[in-house]
C-alpha positions as CSV (number, residue, x, y, z in Angstrom):
1,X,4.3,19.7,-1.9
2,X,6.4,17.3,0.1
3,X,7.9,14.4,-1.3
4,X,8.8,11.4,1.0
5,X,12.2,10.0,0.3
6,X,12.5,6.2,-0.3
7,X,14.8,4.2,1.7
8,X,18.1,3.0,0.3
9,X,17.8,-0.1,-1.7
10,X,17.4,-3.3,0.6
11,X,19.5,-6.2,0.2
12,X,18.1,-8.7,-2.3
13,X,17.8,-11.6,0.3
14,X,14.9,-13.2,1.8
15,X,14.1,-12.8,5.4
16,X,14.7,-15.9,7.6
17,X,11.0,-16.2,8.6
18,X,10.0,-15.7,5.0
19,X,8.7,-18.8,3.1
20,X,10.5,-19.2,-0.1
21,X,8.5,-18.7,-3.3
22,X,9.3,-22.2,-4.6
23,X,7.3,-23.6,-1.5
24,X,4.1,-22.4,-3.1
25,X,3.2,-19.6,-0.7
26,X,-0.3,-18.6,-1.1
27,X,-1.0,-15.5,-3.3
28,X,-1.6,-12.0,-1.9
29,X,-4.6,-11.5,0.4
30,X,-7.5,-11.8,-2.2
31,X,-9.8,-9.1,-0.7
32,X,-7.9,-6.0,-1.0
33,X,-5.7,-6.8,-3.9
34,X,-8.7,-8.2,-5.9
35,X,-10.6,-5.0,-5.2
36,X,-7.6,-2.9,-6.3
37,X,-7.2,-4.9,-9.4
38,X,-11.0,-4.5,-10.2
39,X,-11.0,-0.7,-9.6
40,X,-7.8,-0.1,-11.3
41,X,-7.6,3.1,-9.2
42,X,-6.8,3.8,-5.7
43,X,-8.0,7.3,-4.6
44,X,-5.5,9.1,-2.2
45,X,-7.0,11.4,0.4
46,X,-5.0,13.9,2.4
47,X,-6.9,16.6,4.5
48,X,-6.1,19.3,7.0
49,X,-8.5,17.6,9.5
50,X,-10.5,14.6,10.1
51,X,-13.8,16.2,9.4
52,X,-12.8,17.4,6.0
53,X,-11.3,14.0,5.2
54,X,-14.5,12.2,6.2
55,X,-16.5,14.6,4.1
56,X,-14.3,14.2,1.1
57,X,-14.3,10.3,1.5
58,X,-18.0,10.3,1.5
59,X,-18.1,12.4,-1.7
60,X,-15.5,10.3,-3.3
61,X,-17.7,7.1,-2.6
62,X,-20.8,8.8,-3.9
63,X,-18.9,9.6,-6.9
64,X,-18.0,5.9,-7.6
65,X,-14.6,5.3,-5.7
66,X,-14.5,2.0,-4.4
67,X,-10.8,1.8,-3.1
68,X,-9.7,4.8,-1.1
69,X,-6.5,5.4,0.8
70,X,-6.3,8.2,3.7
71,X,-2.8,9.1,4.4
72,X,-1.4,8.7,7.9
73,X,-0.5,12.4,8.4
74,X,-4.1,13.4,8.1
75,X,-5.3,14.3,11.7
76,X,-7.9,11.8,12.9
77,X,-7.1,9.3,10.1
78,X,-7.8,6.2,12.2
79,X,-11.3,7.5,13.2
80,X,-11.9,8.2,9.5
81,X,-11.0,4.7,8.3
82,X,-13.1,3.3,11.2
83,X,-16.1,5.4,10.1
84,X,-15.7,4.5,6.4
85,X,-15.3,0.7,7.1
86,X,-18.5,1.0,9.1
87,X,-20.4,2.9,6.6
88,X,-19.3,1.1,3.5
89,X,-18.5,-2.4,4.4
90,X,-18.3,-3.7,0.9
91,X,-15.6,-1.2,-0.1
92,X,-11.9,-1.1,0.5
93,X,-10.1,1.3,2.6
94,X,-6.4,1.7,3.4
95,X,-3.9,3.9,5.2
96,X,-1.0,5.4,3.3
97,X,2.3,6.9,4.3
98,X,2.7,4.3,7.0
99,X,6.3,4.8,8.0
100,X,6.7,2.2,10.9
101,X,5.2,-1.0,12.4
102,X,3.5,0.9,15.3
103,X,1.5,3.0,12.9
104,X,0.9,-0.2,10.8
105,X,-0.7,-1.9,13.9
106,X,-2.9,1.2,14.6
107,X,-4.1,1.4,11.0
108,X,-4.9,-2.4,11.1
109,X,-6.8,-1.8,14.3
110,X,-8.8,0.8,12.8
111,X,-10.0,-1.6,10.0
112,X,-7.6,-0.7,7.2
113,X,-7.5,-3.5,4.5
114,X,-4.4,-2.3,3.1
115,X,-1.3,-0.2,4.1
116,X,1.0,1.7,1.6
117,X,4.5,3.3,2.3
118,X,6.7,5.6,0.2
119,X,9.4,3.2,0.8
120,X,9.8,-0.5,1.9
121,X,9.5,-0.9,5.6
122,X,10.7,-4.5,6.2
123,X,9.2,-4.8,9.6
124,X,5.8,-4.0,8.1
125,X,6.4,-6.4,5.4
126,X,7.3,-9.3,7.8
127,X,4.7,-8.4,10.3
128,X,2.0,-8.9,7.6
129,X,3.2,-12.1,6.0
130,X,0.5,-14.1,7.5
131,X,-2.0,-11.3,7.7
132,X,-5.1,-10.4,5.5
133,X,-4.0,-7.0,5.3
134,X,-2.1,-6.1,2.1
135,X,1.1,-4.2,2.4
136,X,2.1,-2.1,-0.8
137,X,5.7,-0.8,-0.4
138,X,6.9,2.1,-2.5
139,X,9.7,1.5,-4.6
140,X,11.7,3.8,-7.1
141,X,14.6,2.0,-8.7
142,X,14.7,-1.6,-10.4
143,X,16.8,-2.6,-7.3
144,X,14.2,-1.5,-4.8
145,X,11.6,-3.4,-6.8
146,X,13.7,-6.5,-6.8
147,X,14.5,-6.1,-3.1
148,X,11.0,-5.7,-2.1
149,X,9.6,-8.6,-4.2
150,X,12.4,-10.9,-3.0
151,X,11.6,-10.0,0.6
152,X,7.8,-10.9,0.0
153,X,6.0,-8.0,-1.4
154,X,3.2,-9.4,-3.6
155,X,2.6,-5.9,-5.1
156,X,4.7,-2.6,-5.2
157,X,4.0,1.0,-5.8
158,X,6.4,2.6,-8.2
159,X,6.6,6.0,-6.6
160,X,7.1,8.5,-8.2
161,X,7.9,6.8,-11.5
162,X,8.3,10.1,-13.4
163,X,11.3,11.2,-11.3
164,X,13.4,8.6,-12.8
165,X,12.1,9.5,-16.3
166,X,10.4,6.2,-16.9
167,X,7.1,4.6,-17.8
168,X,5.5,2.1,-15.4
169,X,5.4,-0.4,-18.3
170,X,9.0,-0.6,-19.0
171,X,9.6,-1.4,-15.3
172,X,6.8,-4.0,-15.0
173,X,8.2,-6.0,-18.1
174,X,11.4,-6.9,-16.1
175,X,9.5,-8.0,-12.9
176,X,6.7,-10.3,-14.1
177,X,6.3,-12.0,-10.8
178,X,5.7,-8.9,-8.7
179,X,2.6,-6.7,-9.7
180,X,3.1,-3.0,-9.6
181,X,1.3,0.2,-9.7
182,X,2.5,3.8,-10.4
183,X,2.0,7.2,-9.1
């Protein structure tokens, strides 16, 4: 098992292009976020090849999964996302382990409705400010949560929360303005 390292804590300042929260910025994109909140589960798929990923994804959907993430290192991930979006237009599909803006653009081009990273990639966060694609950066420490939320993240993934010996609920109590999920 490989664990992706998160980036160093980001400075807790807003990006110059970022609207300030007190200017009543619109909420996170309703589509993907609403689907995730309804589902309460994001199934994460990693496979050795695209065909296996596609078969597993179809099986997951048949089993009731409505929100599915396919990680970027999966060979053929973009084609898998395209196929899933075409086959199941009412479900929500995203790409995980997105490490840079170029890969984010490719994932969006394939139809991804949300992107996830093991850390906070500021370029992705700022590129998607006006987009309907939801970006969920990974955070680990309270400083990373605060930095990501101050930079504009509407929701974060506490990853992996167990490494810090904590529970998601304890972290969430301190950051009520930013939603979180934990892995």
